[in-house]
N, C-alpha and C positions, 0 to 999 in steps of 0.2 A: 703685479702692479706695473702699469705702463709708464714710460718716461713722462708722458703728458700728465698722467695722474700725479706723479711725484712733483712735477713742476708746479702744479696747482696748489700743492701744499707748501711750497717754498715760502719762507718768510713767516710762517705760522709757528708759534712757540707753544709747546706742551710742557707743563711742569709736572714731573712725576715725584710723588712724595711717599717715601717708605723708609722706615728705620732699619730695614734689612737691606744692606748694600747690594747683595746678590740679586734680590728681587728687583730693586730699583734699577740696577744696571741692565738686566735682561729686558724689562719692560721698556726702558729707554731705547735700547738697541732696536727692538721690534718697531717702535714708533719712528725712530730715525731712519730706518730702512724705507719708510713711506715718504721721505722727503721733508719731514718736519724738523725744526730745530728743537732739541730737547734739553731741558735743564732738570737737575735732580735736587731734591731736598731731603735731608735725613729726619726731619721732624716737622710738626705743624708750625712751630715757631719759625723755623728756617724758611718754610714755604711762605708764611705771612710776610716775613721781611723781604723775600724775593719779590713777591707780588707788589709790594709797596714801592719797590725801586724799578721794576721792569715790567712792562705789559706782557701778559700771556694770553693765549687764545683758549686754553683748556687746562684745568687742573685735574689730575688723576691721583687720588690719595688712598693709601692703605687706611683701614678703619682703626685698627688697634696699634697705637703707638704710645710711648710714654710721654707725659706732659700733655701738650695740645694734641689730642687724637684727631682722627679724620672727621668725626662728627662735629667737634668744636671748630675745626677748620672750616667745615661746610657752613656752619652757622655764621662764622665771621665773614666768609666770602659773600654770602647772601646779603649780609648787612652792608658791607662796604662796596661790593661790586655785583649788584643784583643780576646783571646780564652775563656774567662770566660763567661759562659751562663748567660743571664740576661732576666728576664721577668718583665713586668709592669702590675700592677693591676689598673684598672680605671673604673669608671662608665660612663665617658665621653671621648671617644677617640678624640683627637684633630688632626689637620693637622700636627702639629709638631711631634706627636707620629707616625702618619702614615708615615711621611717622614723617621723617624728613623728606622722604620720597613723595608721600602724599601731599606735603606742604610745598612741594616744588623747590625745596632747598638743595636737593640732590637731583641731578638730571639723569643719572644712570647708575646702576649697581652692577659690578662685574664680579660674579661669584668665582672664587678660587676653588679648584684649579680651572683655568679658562683656556680656550683654544686661541691660537694666534689670530685666526679669522674673526673671533668674537671681539678681541681687542681692537683689531684694525677697523672692523665695521663700526664699532662704537666711536672711535676717534674720528673717522670720516664723518659720521652723522653729527657729532657735536661741534665740529669745526667748520661746518658749511657756512 
């Protein structure tokens, strides 16, 4: 990624939501390397609270989490912020997830394991 491309991403915030700290940190680091400001949340509830207090340009959430999972977070985001891009990371896409994609409640699904290039391409596309 060129310095000019990183500069174009400056000021944009991506919220990474995953209850596994290692995954959250690795994904956040890959996105931060692109010039984005990255925040992390360990649960759907924490993500919801963050979004209500601070504007974000993209939410990337794990699907399977205790409490408010990624699907519940996606539904909430669509109700409250219909234009906010949201992607789900999962190793096992479910019928509920496929339905949300068809209903446009989820903008992208990133199937684990994924390549860095897949993550970066998705982030670039969803933050244009």
